[in-house]
N, C-alpha and C positions, 0 to 999 in steps of 0.2 A: 198671468196673474192666477190661481189658485180663486176656484170659485165654490159660493156659498148657499145657503139655500137664504131665497127671502124671508123676515119674518112679517111683513102683514105691512111694517109699519111703517110707511117713507125716507123718514124721517133715520130713525136708526140702520137701517137699509142701506142712506147715503155715508152714515158715519163708517160705518161697518167696513164696507165697500173703500171709504176714505184710508182709512187704517192699514189694511189691505196694501194698496198700494203703493203708498208711503213707507211701509215697512221695508216691500217689494226692494224700492226704489233705491232705500240704504243698503239694503243689502248688496244692491248693480254693483255701490257707489262702492260701496266697504272693499267688496271683492276684486273689484276692477282697477278703480282707483279715479274713472269713467265719469263722465256721468251724461245717463242714457237721454237719447230726443225728444224722448217726453217726457224728461225731465222736471224742465225747469216750470211747463208749461202745469205740469202736476201743482206741481209746489206753488205756483203763485195765482194758480188760478181756483185749489182747493182743499191745500194745506195750511199757509200762509191764509187763508178768512176765517179757517177755523181758529186756529192760533184766537186770531183777531175779536172774534165771539166766544173763547172765553175767556178776553182780556175785559170783554165788552163787561158779561158776567158778574168776573171778579171788581169792578167799580157798582156795578152796583147791588150785589152783596153783601159789601165791606159798612160796618157797623160799628163805627168809633168808640163807644162804649169796651169794643172789642180789644184794645188796641195801646198800649198805656203813649204818653205824651214823645215821647221816643220813638216810639216803631209808628207813632200817626206821625211825626215831622214827619218822618224821612219818608214817609209812604205819600204826603204832599207832596214835599222838595219835588219826590218822582215825579207824576203831576204837572209837576210846574209851574208851585202855586201860594208859593214859601214866604211869605210876608216879613221882612229885616228889621221890620218895627220892636220893642221889646215890650213885654209884657208882664204878670202875672202868672203863674202858676194857675189855680181858676181860670182865668181871665184867658188865660193861653189855647186852652181847653177848648172852651169856648172856640174863639170864633176859626177853631180848628174841626169844631166839631162843623160846623156852620160850612166851611168849606168841604170838605169831605162829603156832606148833606150838597154842597153847590158842583165838583165830580158824581154825585150818583144820581142828578136830578139831568145835566149832563147828558151822561152817560143815558137816558133812561131816555132823551131828547133824539136824541139819534137814530134810535132801533127802529125799529115799523117795521110789525107790526110788535104791537110789546115785547118784554124784552126774554116769553120764554122761551124760544133758541141758545139763547143766547147766555141763560142761567143752568140751561141740560146742559148747553158744552160745558161751564163751569163747575158743573155737581160732574158730569161722565171724567174730566178732568180729573175730580178728587180721587174719586172711586180710583181712578188708573195708577193717581197718585200711589194711595196706599195700595194698592194690590199690588207693585212692583215691586216691594222685596217678600213678596211668599210668592213667585214666581218660580216651580216647580225648575227642580235641572232640565228635565228632559222640553220643556218648554220656553230654553233661552237658547235667542237663533245670533245673540249676539260674535261674533266670527271674531273673536279675537282675547283674550286672559279666561277663569272660568267658568266655567256654564253655575252661575249663578248674579241675583243683581239684592242679595240682604244686605250687602252693604249701603245700600242707593235707600239714603232714612226717606218716609216721606215727611211732605212739607208742614210746621208746628202752627206755625202762626203766619196773622195775615200776610208781612212783611218777606217772610222762607216762599206765601206759593207764587205772592206776584214771583221771587227773584226765580219761581222752578217759568213760571210763562213766559218773562218774557229772553233765558233758556235757552226754549224751546222754539224760542222764533229767530234769534242768533243765530245759534245752530243750520235754520234751514235756510237760514238767508246765505249761509254758507260757503252751505251744497247748494245750492242755485246759482250762489256766483264762481262755481267752481271754487271757492275753499275751503277743499274736504279735508275736518281736519283730522289728525291721522290717531288710529283704532286709540291708542295711549290716551288720549283727552277721555278726560272724567264728563266731564260737560255731555262732550257728543255721546257716549255712551251711553249717560243718563237720558238724553235726548234718541235715542236707538233704545232705549228699553223701555222707553214713553211710548210709542208705540208701536213696539213687542206685544207691548204687556195687550193696549189696545186691540187690537185685530185678533186676539188668543181669546179677549174674553166677550170679543165679539164672534165669536166664532160657531160653531152648529154645536158644536157640546156642548157651548155655553148659553143657545137657544135650547134644546132641546136640555138643557139640567133643570 
């Protein structure tokens, strides 16, 4: 594992080390198609809990007024709280807003301490998604295809952000359970790119900038 200079902020250093370890594990898996002995432990105990922090942060951050009814309904359905009752448009939006408030309240009640860590994880993830397509060619480490992530657009709507967060979780579970996708798999490439970019912006050159 490559070393990096501590920033003096314990949480930032924890995340930087997590991103480095995960990217390096994905490197080994991509090149050998085999899972290193420590990989499952790292993914299960460090990487997936961080993705869960991102998901928790998303639930707290979500504000129903920024989402149209169709998208809001899809997000509520994803949370398993969709009703089959027939309502008018105004009543339906009010009901969906109430449901999303309940989801956010439930998320807040399960985050101890207050959701600062989860919200920080979400905001960092949004930054990574935004910077991913801007990665310089020399900083792209994906072992197949062109040296670019320019084709990986950042999520622009809450539903797109939710999809990308869930994609991270699915890809990591696949790796942890010895079902590594082929290098041509677009979902796996986006997941690798996320951790590649996260490791890059957490590196020494980023801290010194």
